[in-house]
C-alpha positions in Angstrom: 36.2 11.9 1.0 35.0 11.3 -2.6 32.5 9.2 -4.4 35.2 7.0 -6.1 36.5 5.9 -2.6 32.9 5.1 -1.5 32.2 3.0 -4.6 35.5 1.2 -4.1 34.7 0.5 -0.4 31.3 -1.0 -1.3 32.7 -2.9 -4.2 34.9 -4.9 -1.9 32.1 -5.4 0.7 33.0 -2.8 3.3 30.4 -1.3 5.6 29.9 2.4 4.6 30.0 5.0 7.3 27.2 7.4 8.2 29.4 10.2 6.8 30.0 8.4 3.5 26.3 7.7 3.0 25.3 11.3 3.9 28.0 12.6 1.5 26.6 10.4 -1.3 23.0 11.6 -0.8 24.0 15.2 -0.5 26.1 15.0 -3.6 23.3 13.3 -5.5 20.9 16.1 -4.6 23.3 19.0 -5.4 24.5 17.6 -8.6 28.1 17.1 -7.6 27.9 13.3 -7.9 27.0 12.1 -11.4 24.1 9.7 -12.1 26.6 7.2 -13.5 28.5 7.2 -10.3 25.4 6.7 -8.2 24.4 3.9 -10.6 27.8 2.2 -10.0 27.3 2.5 -6.2 23.7 1.1 -6.5 25.0 -2.0 -8.3 27.7 -2.5 -5.7 25.1 -2.4 -3.0 23.0 -4.9 -4.9 25.9 -7.3 -5.3 27.5 -6.8 -1.8 24.5 -6.0 0.3 24.2 -3.6 3.3 24.2 -4.1 7.0 21.2 -3.0 9.0 23.2 -0.1 10.3 24.0 1.1 6.8 20.3 0.8 5.9 19.4 3.0 8.9 21.9 5.7 8.0 20.9 5.6 4.3 17.2 5.8 5.1 17.7 8.9 7.4 19.9 10.6 4.8 17.2 10.1 2.3 14.5 11.3 4.7 16.5 14.4 5.4 17.0 15.3 1.7 13.8 17.4 1.7 10.9 18.6 3.8 9.6 16.5 6.7 6.2 16.7 8.3 6.3 17.8 11.9 3.6 15.9 13.9 5.2 16.4 17.3 2.3 18.5 18.4 0.3 15.3 18.6 2.8 13.6 21.0 2.7 9.8 20.7 -0.7 9.8 19.0 0.2 10.3 15.3 -0.3 7.2 13.2 0.6 6.0 9.7 0.4 2.8 7.8 2.1 1.3 4.7 1.3 -1.6 2.4 3.9 -3.0 0.1 1.3 -3.3 -2.6 -1.4 -5.9 -3.2 -4.6 -6.7 -5.1 -7.9 -5.5 -3.7 -6.0 -3.8 -0.9 -8.1 -0.8 0.4 -7.1 -1.2 4.1 -6.1 2.5 4.4 -9.7 3.5 4.1 -10.6 1.3 7.1 -7.5 1.4 9.3 -6.9 5.1 9.6 -10.6 6.1 10.3 -10.7 3.2 12.8 -7.7 4.3 14.8 -8.8 8.0 14.7 -12.1 6.9 16.1 -10.1 5.4 19.0 -8.2 8.6 19.7 -5.2 8.6 17.4 -4.4 11.1 14.6 -4.2 9.6 11.1 -1.7 11.4 8.9 -0.7 9.7 5.7 1.2 10.8 2.6 0.4 8.3 -0.2 1.4 7.4 -3.7 -0.1 6.4 -7.0 -0.3 2.9 -8.4 2.3 1.5 -10.7 2.3 -1.9 -12.4 -0.4 -4.3 -11.2 -1.0 -2.6 -7.8 -3.5 0.2 -7.3 -2.5 3.4 -5.6 -4.4 5.0 -2.7 -4.6 8.4 -4.4 -6.0 6.9 -7.6 -8.7 5.1 -5.6 -9.7 8.3 -3.7 -9.8 10.3 -6.9 -12.6 8.1 -8.1 -14.8 10.2 -5.8 -15.8 13.3 -7.8 -14.3 16.5 -6.6 -11.9 15.0 -4.1 -8.5 16.6 -4.0 -5.3 14.8 -2.8 -3.1 17.8 -3.5 -2.3 19.7 -0.3 0.4 22.0 0.9 2.0 21.1 4.2 -0.1 23.9 5.8 -3.3 22.6 4.4 -2.4 19.1 5.5 -1.7 20.3 9.1 -4.9 22.3 9.1 -7.1 19.3 8.1 -5.4 17.1 10.7 -6.0 19.7 13.3 -9.6 20.1 12.3 -10.8 16.5 11.9 -7.9 14.3 13.0 -7.2 12.7 9.6 -5.8 13.4 6.2 -4.6 11.3 3.2 -2.7 13.4 0.6 -0.2 13.0 -2.2 3.5 13.2 -1.4 4.8 16.6 -2.4 7.9 17.1 -4.5 9.7 18.4 -1.5 9.2 15.2 0.6 12.1 12.7 0.2 13.4 14.0 -3.2 16.4 11.7 -2.9 14.1 8.7 -3.1 12.6 9.9 -6.4 16.1 10.3 -7.9 17.3 6.9 -6.6 14.2 5.1 -7.7 14.4 6.5 -11.2 18.0 5.2 -11.5 17.3 1.8 -10.0 14.4 1.3 -12.4 16.7 1.6 -15.4 19.9 -0.1 -14.0 18.5 -3.4 -12.8 19.1 -2.5 -9.2 15.5 -2.7 -7.9 15.9 -6.1 -6.2 17.8 -5.1 -3.1 16.1 -5.6 0.2 18.2 -2.8 1.7 17.3 -0.3 -1.1 13.6 -1.3 -1.0 13.5 -0.9 2.8 15.3 2.5 2.6 12.9 3.7 -0.1 9.8 2.8 1.8 11.0 3.9 5.2 12.5 7.2 4.1 9.0 8.3 3.1 7.5 7.0 6.4 10.1 8.8 8.5 9.6 12.0 6.5 5.9 11.6 7.0 6.5 12.3 10.7 4.2 9.8 12.4 5.3 8.3 15.7 3.3 5.1 15.3 3.7 3.1 12.1 2.4 -0.3 11.0 3.6 -2.0 7.8 1.6 -4.6 5.8 4.2 -6.6 3.9 2.5 -8.7 1.3 3.8 -12.0 -0.1 2.6 -14.3 -2.8 1.6 -14.2 -6.5 0.0 -10.8 -6.3 2.8 -9.1 -4.3 6.2 -7.8 -5.0 7.8 -10.2 -2.5 6.8 -13.6 -3.9 7.7 -15.8 -0.9 7.4 -15.6 2.9 11.1 -15.7 3.6 11.9 -12.6 1.5 8.8 -10.8 2.9 9.9 -11.5 6.5 13.4 -10.3 5.7 12.1 -7.0 4.3 9.7 -6.6 7.2 12.3 -7.2 9.8 14.7 -4.7 8.2 12.0 -2.0 8.0 11.0 -2.5 11.6 14.7 -2.3 12.6 15.1 1.0 10.7 12.0 2.5 12.3 13.0 1.5 15.8 16.5 2.9 15.3 14.9 6.1 14.2 12.7 6.5 17.3 9.4 5.2 15.9 6.9 2.8 17.4 6.7 0.3 14.6 5.6 -3.2 13.8 4.8 -5.2 10.7 2.4 -7.9 9.5 3.4 -10.3 6.8 0.2 -11.2 5.0 -0.8 -13.6 2.2 -1.4 -12.1 -1.3 -2.0 -15.1 -3.4 -5.7 -14.4 -3.4 -7.2 -10.8 -3.7 -7.6 -9.3 -0.3 -11.1 -8.0 -1.2 -13.9 -9.1 -3.5 -13.4 -5.8 -5.3 -10.3 -5.0 -7.5 -10.0 -1.7 -9.3 -9.8 1.9 -8.1 -13.5 2.9 -7.6 -14.4 -0.7 -6.8 -11.9 -0.8 -3.9 -13.5 2.3 -2.4 -16.8 0.5 -2.7 -15.4 -2.6 -1.0 -14.0 -0.6 1.9 -17.3 1.2 2.3 -19.1 -2.2 2.6 -16.8 -3.0 5.5 -17.2 0.4 7.2 -21.0 0.2 6.8 -21.1 -3.2 8.4 -22.3 -4.9 5.2 -19.2 -7.1 4.7 -16.6 -9.0 6.6 -13.9 -11.3 5.4 -10.2 -11.0 4.6 -10.2 -7.2 4.1 -11.8 -6.7 7.5 -9.5 -9.2 9.2 -6.3 -7.6 7.9 -7.6 -4.1 8.5 -8.5 -4.9 12.1 -5.1 -6.5 12.7 -3.3 -3.5 11.4 -5.5 -1.1 13.5 -4.8 -3.2 16.5 -1.1 -3.0 16.1 -1.2 0.8 15.7 -3.4 1.2 18.8 -1.1 -1.0 20.8 2.0 1.0 19.6 0.3 4.1 21.0 -0.4 2.4 24.4 -4.1 2.0 23.9 -5.6 -0.8 26.0 -8.0 -3.4 24.6 -6.9 -2.5 21.2 -8.6 -5.3 19.3 -12.0 -4.8 20.9 -11.8 -1.0 20.5 -10.9 -1.3 16.8 -13.8 -3.7 16.2 -16.2 -1.4 18.1 -15.1 1.6 16.1 -16.3 -0.1 12.9 -19.4 -1.8 14.3 -20.7 1.4 15.9 -20.3 3.4 12.6 -17.8 5.8 14.1 -15.0 4.8 11.7 -17.4 5.3 8.8 -18.4 8.8 9.9 -14.7 9.8 10.2 -14.0 8.5 6.7 -17.0 10.5 5.4 -15.6 13.7 7.2 -12.3 13.2 5.5 -13.9 12.8 2.1 -16.0 15.9 2.6 -13.1 18.0 3.9 -11.0 17.1 0.8 -13.8 18.3 -1.5 -15.3 14.9 -2.3 -18.9 14.4 -3.3 -20.4 12.6 -0.3 -23.2 11.3 -2.4 -20.7 8.6 -3.4 -20.7 7.5 0.3 -24.4 7.8 0.8 -25.0 5.9 -2.4 -21.9 3.7 -3.0 -23.4 2.2 -6.2 -22.3 5.4 -7.9 -18.8 3.9 -7.6 -19.8 1.1 -10.0 -19.9 3.3 -13.0 -18.9 1.7 -16.3 -20.7 1.4 -19.6 -20.6 -2.4 -19.6 -20.7 -5.2 -17.0 -20.2 -8.9 -18.0 -20.6 -11.9 -15.8 -18.2 -14.8 -15.6 -19.9 -18.2 -15.0 -18.6 -21.3 -13.3 -17.8 -24.0 -15.9 -18.4 -26.9 -13.5 -19.9 -27.9 -10.2 -17.5 -28.0 -7.2 -15.7 -25.8 -4.7 -13.7 -22.6 -5.4 -10.1 -23.9 -4.8 -8.2 -20.8 -5.7 -8.4 -17.2 -7.1 -5.2 -16.0 -8.7 -4.6 -12.5 -7.5 -2.0 -11.7 -10.2 -4.3 -12.7 -13.1 -7.2 -10.5 -11.7 -4.8 -7.6 -11.2 -3.5 -7.9 -14.8 -7.0 -7.9 -16.2 -7.8 -4.6 -14.3 -4.5 -3.2 -15.6 -5.2 -4.2 -19.1 -8.6 -2.5 -19.0 -6.8 0.8 -18.1 -7.1 0.5 -14.4 -3.3 0.5 -13.8 -0.1 2.1 -15.1 2.9 0.7 -16.8 4.6 4.1 -16.6 4.1 6.7 -13.9 2.8 9.3 -16.5 0.1 6.9 -17.8 -3.5 7.9 -17.2 -5.8 5.6 -15.3 -9.5 4.7 -15.8 -10.8 4.8 -12.2 -14.0 2.9 -13.0 -12.9 -0.4 -14.5 -12.4 -3.5 -12.3 -13.3 -7.0 -11.3 -15.8 -8.0 -8.7 -15.4 -11.5 -7.3 -18.8 -12.9 -6.3 -17.4 -16.0 -4.7 -14.6 -16.7 -2.2 -12.2 -19.6 -1.9 -14.0 -22.5 -0.3 -17.4 -21.5 -1.6 -19.6 -24.3 -3.3 -20.7 -23.4 -6.8 -22.8 -25.0 -9.5 -22.1 -24.9 -13.2 -23.5 -21.7 -14.5 -23.3 -19.7 -11.3 -21.8 -16.3 -11.4 -18.3 -16.3 -10.0 -17.2 -12.8 -11.1 -18.1 -9.7 -12.9 -15.9 -7.4 -15.0 -16.7 -3.7 -15.2 -15.3 -2.1 -18.4 -15.7 0.9 -20.7 -14.4 -0.2 -24.1 -15.7 -2.8 -26.5 -13.1 -5.6 -26.7 -12.3 -5.7 -23.1 -15.1 -8.4 -22.7 -12.5 -10.7 -24.2 -10.7 -10.5 -20.8 -13.5 -12.7 -19.3 -11.5 -15.8 -20.3 -8.5 -14.7 -18.2 -10.8 -14.0 -15.2 -12.3 -17.4 -15.6 -8.9 -19.0 -15.7 -8.1 -17.3 -12.4 -10.9 -19.0 -10.6 -10.0 -22.7 -10.0 -12.9 -25.0 -9.2 -12.2 -28.5 -7.8 -14.2 -31.4 -6.4 -12.8 -31.1 -2.9 -13.3 -28.2 -0.5 -9.8 -26.6 0.1 -8.2 -26.0 3.5 -8.4 -22.3 4.6 -5.0 -20.6 4.0 -3.6 -18.5 6.8 -4.0 -14.8 6.1 -1.6 -13.3 8.6 1.6 -15.2 8.3 3.8 -13.4 10.8 3.8 -10.4 13.2 7.1 -8.6 13.7 7.3 -6.2 16.6 
């Protein structure tokens, strides 16, 4: 067996065997297969596609390329979630504490933001003192102690994915459903959780722009998870409008706290409860919806989130006084230009404003300003009068107030009240 034969087989559309895919990933990791050969194979995969079975074998080969967390001590109770990236998406901070309050164990390895979507780690690090860097031993110890941990992915977890992603990024081979699914699921499998729920976003503010592509990706990831022995399901959710009224790293923690403290409901709460319900059902918990809602309304989920922040060194004054998370030099209001109803809020425009103020990355090595962001003070369907505040921007540098115009253009006001869009588009089990 050699890499040339594997490239030739995929070039003519053959299904690669498990042995061929494992040979490729092993050669990639030990340096015996050159980057240009892997690039050629990636392009062949993009052009000819992969079967579901190939995607399963590739995902497991990638997951086995480095360390894997062993959560078997928790039986069928370990839980993890993944979002494909959205705007105002802080569901992790609600979902995991909620399911832990219902008896599961929340163990999640997360990443940093890139492009217009925020990263879970960047959001957490807005809390002074909080550390997301943990050795596997520290991770296990925290999960054993309080039942929950959210940490950064170590360099030894899924190293094949890092190599493949870097090559895909510079060879125009990102847009393959099989490669996207394998990248996401290899990290989920290496994370070790028995129960996994996926939130696959679609729309303007998501990587997958239409529902058909999002469903295709979700179905493949669920198939990979099931074939790999996991209890897994996926929600396909709308991401045309920001999920929360708060967009930006520290602001999204603030928005999640408002939900956990029973001060806010809305889309963020709805999606979080649906994700928590699926995780609880996967683990065989009865009355999942009611139990998830009670965990939040009783304050138990909030107390678990607070314990995680404290255990990871975070200053809990940020949780007792969440206004500390709204910490920029300047705040400017955006006013409605006419009377009417809010017909639309463009998630992508809002995300781009946050990125342009320094709240996101273009390259992975870029630094992030955790404090900047946009607060939407209205929702789609709200009635407004000319001069009403529809949004606020939080910024630290003179000149960024010029981005007010882009935020204003993201908020469409019309004479008719719009129909309410469906938030959860499909559930895949």
